[in-house]
N, C-alpha and C positions, 0 to 999 in steps of 0.2 A: 916724397915731398908733401908737406902739409897742404891741404886744400885751401884755395884762395879765400873762401868764406870763413874758414877757421882763423886765418891770419887777419882778416878784416875785423872779425869779432873781437879778437885779442887787442887789436889796435884801438877799437872803439872803447873797450873797457879802460884801457890805459889813458885814453883821452879824457874820459869822464873823470877819472880819479885825479889826474894831474891838473886838469883845467879847474876842478873844484878847489884844489889846493891853491892854485894861482889866484883865484877869485876871492879867496878868503880875505877879510879885512886885515889890515896891519895889526899884529898882536893877537890874532885870533886864538881862542882858547876853547876848551870843551864848552859846548853849548852854542857855538857859532853856527850860522846857517849851513856852512860847508860841512861841519861835523854831522849835523842832522842828515844832510843829503847822503854823505858817505855811509852812515849806519843804515839809512832806510832803503838804499838801493837793493832791488831784487831783479834777477834776470832769469828768463826762460829760453831754452834753445828749442826751436820748433823743427830743426833739421832743414836741410836744403838751403842753407844760408838765411833762415828766418830767425830772428831774435826779437824778444819782447822784453822791455825793461819797465820797472814800476818804481815809484817812490810814494810812500805815504808821507804826506806833508801836514803834520798836525798843527793845531792852533799855535803851539809854541814856536814852530818854524816861522810862521807868518809874522808873529810879533818880533822875532829876532831879525828878520829881514827888514822890517819897518825901522827898527833901531839902526841897523847897519847902513841903511839908505838915508837915514836921518830925515825922514819925512816929517811934516809938522806934527806937533803934539795932538792936535785935534784929529788928525788922520790916524795916528797910532791908536788913539782911543777907539775909533771906529773899527780898526782891525781887531782889537781885543773884544769888542762887544758883538761884532757881526760874525767873525770867522769861527767862533766857538760852536755855532750851530751847524757846522758842516764838517764832514770828512772829505778832504780833497786829495785825490790820488793823481799824481803825474804819471803819464804812461806814453810809451811810443813803441811801435813795432816796425821793423824794417825787414826787407828782403833784398838780398844782393842780386841785381838783375844780371842778364847776360852781358850787359855793357859795364859791369862791375860798378854800377851806381846804385845806392840804396833806394828802394821803392817804399815810401812811407805810408803806413795805414792811416785811414781817416778816423776821425773820432767815432763815426758811426760803426765802422768795422771793428774797432777795439771794444766799443760798448757792447756789440752783439756777441763778441767772443768771450767776454768777462762776466763772471757772477761773483758779487761781493757779499761777504758775511761779516757783520759787526757783532762781536761777542756771540757768535754762533747763529745769529739771526740774519737771514738774507735781506739785503737792502738794495734798492734800485737806484740807478743814476737819476738825479733830479732833472726835470725839464725846465723848471723855473726856480730861480734863486733870488735872494735879496739884491736889489739893483746896486747897493753899495759893494757887495761881494764881486758882482760882475764888473764894476768900475775899478776896484783896487787890485784884484788878483792878477791881471795881465802885467801891470807894472812891477808888482812884487815877485812874480815868478821869473823875472828878468835874469836874476843870478843863475838859476838853474838852467834856464834855456840857453843862456850864453856859454855855460860850462860844457854844453853838448856841441859847441861849434856849429858846423854845417848841418848837423842833424837836429838842432834846436827847433827848427821849423816844424819838426814832426812831433813835438812834445804836445800831448793832449791833456787837459785838466778836467778830471771827472769829479763832480760834486755829489756827495751822498748826504742824506740826513743824519744829524748827530744829536737830536733832541728827544727826550722822553716825553711821556704824556703830560708831565708838569712843566715842560719847557726847559728842563735842565740838560746840560751837555752829558753825553753818555761816555765817550771815549776821548782820552787825551794822551799826549805823549809822556806825561809825568806820572800817571796812575795806572794801576793794573787793568789790563784789557787786551783784546785781540782783534785784529783785522786780518781777514783772509780773502784771497782771490782765487777762484778757479778759472782757468783760462784754456780755451781750445783754439789752436791755430786754424783748425778746419772744422766744419760743423759735425762731421762724423769721427773726428780725431779724438784721442784720449785727453782727459782733463788734467792739466798740470796745476800745481798749487804753489802759491807763495804766502808766507805768514809774516805778520808783524806782531810781536808780543811785547806790550808795554809793561812797565815804563821803559823808554829808551835811554840808554846810558848817556848820550849826548845831552839829554834834557834833565834827567833825574840825578845824574852822577853815578860813578862806579860804586860797587860794593867791594868788600874785602872779607876774605875768609878769616873768621876769628881764631882759627887753629893754625893755619900755615901762612896767612897774610897774602895769599894770592889775589890779584885783582879780579873781580868778577863782573859780569854784566848786570845791569840794574834790574833786569827781570828774573835773575836767579834767586830762588828762595832758599836753596841749599847749595853748599859747596860740592861740586861733582867728585872731588878728590877725597874729601874728609866726611862727607855726609852730614855736616853740621848746618844748622839754620844760620843764615847770614842776615845782616841788617844794612841799611844804607850807610854810606860814609857820613859822619857828622858835618 
């Protein structure tokens, strides 16, 4: 018989995917917030009923959510100007207790267990952020938190710096780049890794193999079947 924590884990993943689809706005297409959420979800299994899930939520995600929620134009402009300076990672970790109820990790626990790398450079979680980011993010992350149902209360939002020395944004969901997390469920445990390699297909659109016509992810430079260079769809 399959262990109860494995069954719970499978049920959790099904819940996340199905709820994200249900919360997608009518007529959702590639580039909707739910598309970005599905593509950006990463999961780690810590054993013993412990699971950690992560979402990289790039600036394009927040702009799309602002449109879907139809917030005022002035507020949407603030999202465009403020959120580009940050990398925001949604995360939660849970452990199935002896009562079969999930024990949710705190933001301090997740931060201690995670090390973040932006284009290979280590970056720390910020202690202070723009007040407008702090004001807008909780309402805009509503769709993702709601898609997690009862586990949504365990979703933690971790802000990282995303500006270079000249004040320009470094990483976005629509241009080439990489975000990586090393995560240890226990202080002496092995480091597990999750990656996001941009551009994300839900943001930049799919590519197509010029030889065979197969659809390819936006971050593919070459077709893995034909070895030919590929370009974005027009």
